[in-house]
C-alpha positions in Angstrom: 115.6 84.6 93.1 113.2 81.9 94.0 114.0 82.0 97.8 112.7 85.0 99.7 112.7 85.8 103.4 110.3 88.4 104.5 112.1 90.0 107.4 110.7 92.3 110.0 113.3 94.5 111.7 114.4 93.3 115.2 112.4 90.1 115.1 112.7 86.4 115.2 113.3 86.5 111.5 117.0 86.8 112.4 117.0 83.1 113.3 116.0 82.2 109.8 118.4 84.5 108.0 121.2 83.2 110.2 120.2 79.6 109.3 120.2 80.5 105.6 123.7 81.9 106.0 125.0 78.9 107.9 123.7 76.7 105.2 125.2 79.0 102.5 121.9 79.2 100.7 121.1 82.1 98.4 118.1 84.2 99.3 116.5 87.6 98.8 115.9 89.4 102.1 112.9 91.8 102.0 113.2 94.1 104.9 110.2 95.8 106.7 110.0 98.3 109.5 107.9 98.4 112.6 105.2 101.0 113.2 106.2 102.9 116.4 108.5 100.0 117.3 105.7 97.5 117.4 103.6 95.9 114.7 104.8 95.4 111.1 104.0 97.9 108.3 101.0 96.6 106.3 103.1 96.0 103.2 104.6 93.0 104.8 101.2 91.2 104.6 100.4 92.3 101.1 103.8 91.6 99.6 104.5 88.3 101.4 101.1 86.7 100.9 101.1 85.6 104.6 97.5 85.9 105.7 98.6 86.7 109.2 100.9 89.5 108.1 103.6 88.2 110.4 107.4 87.7 110.1 109.4 85.7 109.4 107.8 84.3 106.3 109.7 82.1 103.9 109.0 81.5 100.3 111.2 78.8 98.8 110.1 78.1 95.3 106.8 76.3 95.8 107.1 76.1 99.6 105.5 78.9 101.7 106.1 78.7 105.4 105.6 80.8 108.6 107.0 80.4 112.1 110.8 80.6 112.7 111.1 77.2 114.3 109.4 75.5 111.4 111.5 77.4 108.8 114.8 76.6 110.5 114.0 72.9 110.7 112.7 72.8 107.2 115.8 74.4 105.8 118.1 72.0 107.6 116.0 68.9 106.8 115.8 69.8 103.1 119.3 71.2 102.4 121.5 69.7 105.0 119.9 66.5 106.3 123.2 64.8 107.0 124.6 67.7 109.0 124.7 67.8 112.8 122.6 71.0 113.0 119.6 68.9 114.3 122.0 66.7 116.3 124.1 63.8 115.1 122.0 61.5 113.0 122.8 58.4 115.2 122.5 60.1 118.6 118.9 60.3 119.7 119.7 61.9 123.0 121.4 64.9 121.3 118.7 65.1 118.7 116.1 65.1 121.4 118.0 67.8 123.2 118.1 70.0 120.1 114.3 69.5 119.7 113.8 70.4 123.4 115.8 73.6 123.1 113.9 74.6 120.0 110.6 74.2 121.9 112.1 76.0 124.9 113.0 79.0 122.7 109.4 79.4 121.6 107.7 78.2 124.8 109.4 78.9 128.1 111.4 81.8 126.8 108.2 83.6 125.8 107.9 84.6 129.4 109.9 87.6 128.3 107.1 88.7 126.0 104.6 88.4 128.8 106.5 91.1 130.6 107.1 93.2 127.4 103.5 93.5 126.2 102.3 95.3 129.3 105.0 97.9 128.8 103.5 98.5 125.3 99.8 98.3 126.0 99.2 99.0 129.7 100.1 101.6 132.3 103.5 101.7 134.0 102.2 100.5 137.4 100.5 97.5 135.9 103.4 96.7 133.7 105.8 96.8 136.7 103.5 94.5 138.7 103.3 91.9 135.9 107.0 92.0 135.3 107.6 91.3 139.0 105.4 88.3 138.8 107.2 87.0 135.6 110.7 87.6 137.0 111.2 84.2 138.6 110.2 82.5 135.3 112.5 84.7 133.3 115.4 84.2 135.5 114.8 80.5 135.6 115.0 80.4 131.8 118.3 82.3 131.9 119.6 79.9 134.6 118.7 76.9 132.4 120.9 78.4 129.6 123.6 79.2 132.1 123.8 75.7 133.4 123.7 74.1 130.0 126.6 76.3 128.8 128.8 75.6 131.8 132.0 74.3 130.2 130.4 74.2 126.8 130.7 76.4 123.8 127.2 75.5 122.4 124.0 74.2 123.9 124.2 70.7 122.5 127.5 69.0 121.7 130.6 70.8 120.6 129.3 72.6 117.6 126.5 74.9 116.5 123.0 73.4 116.2 119.5 74.6 115.7 119.3 74.8 119.5 121.7 77.8 119.3 120.1 79.2 116.1 116.8 79.4 118.0 117.8 80.2 121.6 120.3 83.0 120.8 117.6 85.4 119.7 115.5 84.6 122.8 118.4 85.3 125.2 119.6 88.4 123.3 116.1 89.8 123.4 115.6 89.1 127.1 118.9 90.8 128.1 118.4 93.7 125.7 114.9 94.4 127.0 116.1 94.0 130.6 113.0 92.0 131.7 113.2 90.6 135.1 116.9 91.6 135.5 117.7 95.1 136.8 114.2 95.4 138.3 115.3 92.6 140.6 118.7 94.0 141.4 120.5 91.8 138.9 122.6 92.5 135.8 123.3 90.6 132.6 126.8 89.8 133.9 125.2 87.5 136.4 124.9 85.0 133.5 128.5 84.9 132.3 128.3 81.6 130.4 125.3 82.9 128.5 127.0 86.2 127.7 130.1 84.4 126.4 128.0 82.1 124.3 126.1 85.1 122.8 129.3 86.9 121.9 130.8 83.7 120.5 127.7 83.1 118.2 127.7 86.8 117.2 131.3 86.4 115.9 130.4 83.6 113.6 130.8 84.6 109.9 127.3 83.6 109.1 125.8 85.7 111.9 127.9 88.7 110.6 126.8 88.2 107.0 123.1 88.6 108.1 124.0 92.0 109.5 126.1 92.9 106.4 123.1 92.0 104.2 121.2 94.8 105.8 119.1 93.0 108.4 118.2 95.2 111.3 119.0 93.4 114.6 119.7 95.6 117.6 120.0 92.9 120.1 123.5 91.6 119.4 125.6 91.3 122.6 128.9 93.0 122.1 130.0 93.8 125.7 
């Protein structure tokens, strides 16, 4: 098979696998484990050819590409340019909104990682202090999703777009890792629109096919 996705367990690679399934494209999923739940096993770097040794990494015939946002956009632009996955072709507001949410997923939503890394690499007291400082930003991000989803099934328009493909993982990860939530006396149910959206997306056949293909993704919201 000429299309290969190098997939690190429980990572942003899920976005790309989900996009491939939504587009009904054939691909080979090469699955890699994390060492002690953190960095990728070294074979990911040697087998993918990605000099950074990071996932996701996509090889599509003669195209080699890193970064989940770039991969999702590439796949849509190459294989479904007339679809509404990047927003309706004649609606620049919605296309701009999709682009903004894509940037949001890899920009503002990374506040979650700023609270996670101290848990991994620092002492408990320092990690707790950093998480407390990041909590307003983390909750602000969840509030933005919650507001956008009020009365809406998806982030932009009335159908799935790349905004959802990108932001679902970010929200799933934030809720699963419980960053800035229970430590501030809150619970995930305080964002009901977001929870309903995550469950709705997880029920899509394409999302389920990624799991059936053997991709490890522990963040799926089911309750």
